[in-house]
N, C-alpha and C positions, 0 to 999 in steps of 0.2 A: 504494500500500500504506500502511495506517495505521500509526501509531507503535507501538501495542500489538502489532500483528501482527509487525512487525520484531523487537520485543523477544522475543516468543514464539519466533520462528524462530531468532534468535541463541542463545537459551537452549537450545533443542532441539538445534541443531547442535553447540554446545559439549559438551553431555552425550553426544551421539552419539559424537563423536571420543574423548572420555575413555573411554567404555565400550568402544568398538571397539578402541582401542589396548591397553587392559588385557586384553581377551579374546584379542586377537591375540598379545600377548606371552606370556600364559599357555599358549596352545595350542602355540606354537613351542617354549617352554621344556620342556614335557612331552614333546613329540616328540623333542627333542634328547636328553633324559635317557634315553628308551627306545631310541634308535638310536645312542647315543654310541659303542658298541663296534663298530658296523658302518660308521661313517663312514670315508671314505678319509683317508689321512694328509695329503694335499695341503690346505693352508690355503685355497687358491682354491676348490677343490671344496667344502670345508666352508662357505665363505661363500655359494657359489652354491646349495648345498643348503638353507641357512637362508633365502635369498631366495625360492627356489621354494616351500618349505614355507609361508612367510608369505603368498605369493600364493594357494596352495591353501587355506590356512586361511580366507581371505575367504569361501569358499563356505559355511562353517558359522557363522562369526562375524558377518558383516554382517547377515543377516536378524534374528538375535537382538538385535544392537545397536540396530537400528531400533526395535524394540518396547521394549526396556529403557530407551532414551533417552526415549521418551514417558512411561513410568512414572515415571522419576526427575524429569522436568521438571514433570509435573502434580502429583505428590506434594509437590515443593518449593514450588510455587505455592499449594497447599492449606495447607501448614504456615505459610507467611508471610502467609496471608490475601489474597494477590494475586488468586486466582481469584474469591473471593466479592466482592472490590472491583470487579473487572471486570464481574461480573454486576450489581452495584449501580449501576454507571454505565449500565446498559441494553444492554450487549453480550450478544448471544444466545449460546447454547451452540454453535450451528452456526458462528458467526463465530469462536469460540475454537478449535473443532476443525479448521477448514479449514486454517490455516497449518501445523499439525503434520502433518496428513494429507498435504498437498501436498509438504511437505518430505520425508517418509518415502517418498512415491511417486517423487519425483525421484531420491532416493538409490538406490532399488530399480531404477528404469529405467536409471540410469547403470551399476549393477552388471550388469544383464541385457545391456547393450551390450558388456560385456567378453567375453561368451560368443561374440561374432562374431570374436574375435581369437585369436591363439595363447595368450592367457591360459588358455584351457581346458586346455592341455597342461602346465601347471605341475606338476601331480601326477605326470605321466608323466616329466618331466625329473628331478624329485627322486628318483623310484624308480630311474631309470637311473644316477644318481650313486651311489646306495646299493648297487646290484647290480653295476654294471659300471665304476664310477669314471669315468664320462664322461656328458655330457649327451645326445649323439646316439648312437643305435645303428642299425646297418643290419640288414636281414633277408635271410637267405640262402635260396636254393632255394624260391622261391614258384611254385606252379602253380595257376592260377585259370581260371575260365571266364567269358566275357562273350558273351552271345548264342550265335552259332555258332563262336566263337573260343576256343581254349585257349591260355593265355598262360603263359610260363615266364620268371621273372627269376632269374638266378643270384645277384645281389646288388642290393638296393634300399635307397636312402637316402631315407626319406620326407620328411625336413626339407629336404635339398638338392634333392629332386625329381629324382634321378638314378638310373640303373640300368645294370648291365653285363650283357653276354651275354643278350640278349633273344631269345626265339623265340615266334612267333605261328603257331599251326596253325589254318587255316581249314577247318572240317569241316562237311560237309553230308551228311545221311543216312549217317553213319558212314564217309564217304569223304573223305579228305584231298585238298582241291583245291589248296592252296598252303601253303608254309612260308616265313615271313619271319624271317630271322636278322639280328641287328644286334649289333655289338660293344658299343655303348653307346647310351644315349638319355636325354633329359631332357624334363620336362613343362613346356610353355610355353603360356600361354593356356588352351585347352581340349583340346589335343592333345599326344600324345607325339611328339617329334622324334627319329627314329631316325637314327643315324650309322653309316656304313660298312655299308650294308644289302645283303643278298643275298636275292633273292626267287626261290624255286623253285616253278614252276607245273607241276602234274601234270594234263594234260588227260584228259578221259574218252575212252578209246581203244575204238573199235568195230571197226576193221579194221587190218590191218598197214600200210596206207598213211598212217595218221594219224601226225603228228609226235609225238615223245616228250616227255620232260621239258624244260622251257625254264627257263633260269637268267638272271635279270636282276639287274643291280647298280646301286645308287643311292648317291650320296654322302650324301643326306638324304631321309627319307621320313616323312610324317605318318601317324599311326595311333592307334588306341585313344582315340577322342574321349570326353571327360568321364570318363576313368578316373583319378581323382585318386590320387596316391601314398599319401596318408595313409589314404584309404579302403582301398586295397589292403593296406597294412600292418596296419591294425586288423582287417580281415576275416580275414587269415591268422593273426594272433595270438589271435583270439577276444576282442579287447578292444573296448570301446565308449566310449573316451574321445575325443570328437570336439567340435570347435567347431560352432556352429549351421550355419555355411555348409557345412562338410564333412559334417555330419549330414544336411542337406537333399540334398546330392549323393548321399550313401550311400543315402538313402531312394529316390531316383529309380533308382539302380542296382539296389537290392533289388527294386523293383517290376518293372523290366524283366526281371529274372531269375526273377520269381515266387517270391521267398524271403520268409520271415517278417520282417515289419518292426516287430514289437512293441517290440524293444529300441531300435531307431533312433527310433521315435516317443516312447519313454520319455525318451530323451536330449533330444529337441527340447522336449517338454513340461516336463521338469525344468528346463531352462535358461531357457525363455521365460516359463513360467507359475507354476512352483512358488515362486519368490521373491516373488510378489505376495501371498502369504499374510501377509507382514509388514505392509504398509500397511492391508490389510483388518482384520487383528487389532488394529492401532492404533485404528481407529474403534470396533471392538466393545468393547475394554477401556476406552477413554477415557470412554465414557458411564457406566461403572459405578464410576468413581472419585468418592467423595463430594466435595461442594463445601466443606464445613468439617470440621475435625478434632475438633470438640467431642464428637461422639457415636461416633467411630470410632477404633480403634487403627490408625494409618496404617502402622505396621510390619507388622501382620498383613495389611493390605490390599495393600501393595507385595509382600510375600512371596507372597500368593495369586495376584496377577496375574503375577508372575514364574514361578510354578510352572505356571500355565495356559499361558503362552507356551512354556515348555520342553516341556510335555506335547503341545501342538499341533504344535510343530516335530518332536518325536520321532515322533508318529504319522504325519505326512506323510513324514518320512524313511523310516520303516519301509514305508509303502505304495509309495514310489518304488523301494525295494530289491525288494519283491515284484513290481513291474512289470518291473524290469530282468531278473528271473529268470523272467519269463513266468508267474508265479503268478496275477497279475491283469492285465487289459488296462490300458494307460496312461490310457485315457479314464476308466475306473472308479477307478483308483488315484490319479490326479493331477488330471485336469480336474474331476471331480465334487466332490471336497473343496474345491478352489479356488472353484468356482462357488457352493457352499453358503456359504463364508465371505464371498464377494462379496455375496450376497443378504442375509445377516445384517447385514453392515456397512452396506449401503444402508438397511435397515430401522432400524438403530440411529441412523443419522445423521438420518433424516427423522421418525422416530416417537418415539424415546426423549428 
C-alpha cells in the first residue's frame, strides 16, 4: 500500500469514528429523554438499557456515518488543496477513490457480520427492560404446528432454550396416533431433548382382539428437529426480529409448512444487502465532488451531498418497512434498489 493511500484511509477512519460516535451519542440521548419516565428504577437496568439502545442505534447510525465520513474527508482535502496536488502528481481519480471505497466496504461487511450474532436482538432486550424491567422474558401457552405434529409449550424461555410441560400430538388424517408428554426439555444441537417423557400410543383398532393404548416412559427422548426456540417465540408473538442464522432456519420452517415467507426474506435481505447501499453511495457521490474550491461553494456542496445521503437512506428504509408489511415483495423493495445503486456506482467508478 502506498503512503498517500495510508494517509487517505487514516483520515477517513478518523472522520468515521468522530461522526459515528457523535450520531450514536445523539441518538441515545434523544431516546433516553423520550423514555426517561418509563425506565425502571434499578440503576443496573438503566445502564443495560442504555447499552442495548447504543447497540440498536448502530443499525441506523453506521451506514450514514460511512457516507458522511467520505464527504467530510474529501471536502477537507479539497479545501486544503491536497486533492488537486495528488492529481498533479499523476495519481488517477480511481486510485484516490479505491482506498475510501474499500474502507467503507470493510466497515459495512464487519457490520453485516454482526447480524449473525445475538447483536440482532439488542432492540428486543431494551424493549423488555422498558416493558417488563428484565432482559429475558418467557412465553406462556404456545400451541404450534410442524408438519403433522401439534406442539404445546406451557412455558418457553427462548434465550435459555428451555421449556416446561411439553406435549406433542402426532396427527395423521385427523386421527391422533400418539401423544408425547414431557415435564421439561431443552434445545441442544438441532434437536429438543425431552426429560421425564411419557409416550402414549393409540393404535388403529379394527377388531376387539387388537391391543389398546400403550404407554411408554423414557428418561430422555429426542424430538422436534430444527425447531429453534427463538423461531418458535417470534412466530407466536408475531415478531420478526431475528438474526440471519435464525432467519434462515425460520425460512426453511416456513417453506416446509407452506407459509408466506415474504417477511422472513425481508429480514434476510435487510440485514445482508441493505447496508451495502453505503459503500455504493460513497462511489456515486465521490465522483461528483469538485477537485478545487475556487468555483464552488463547498458548504453548499457538502450540504447537498448530505441531504442526498439522508434522502436515499430514508427511501430505502421506507421500502424495507413496506416489504416487512407485505406491501411490496422484498426483491422489489430491497434487492432492486441495491442492484441499481451497484450498477450506478460501477459506472461512476469506470466512466466518470
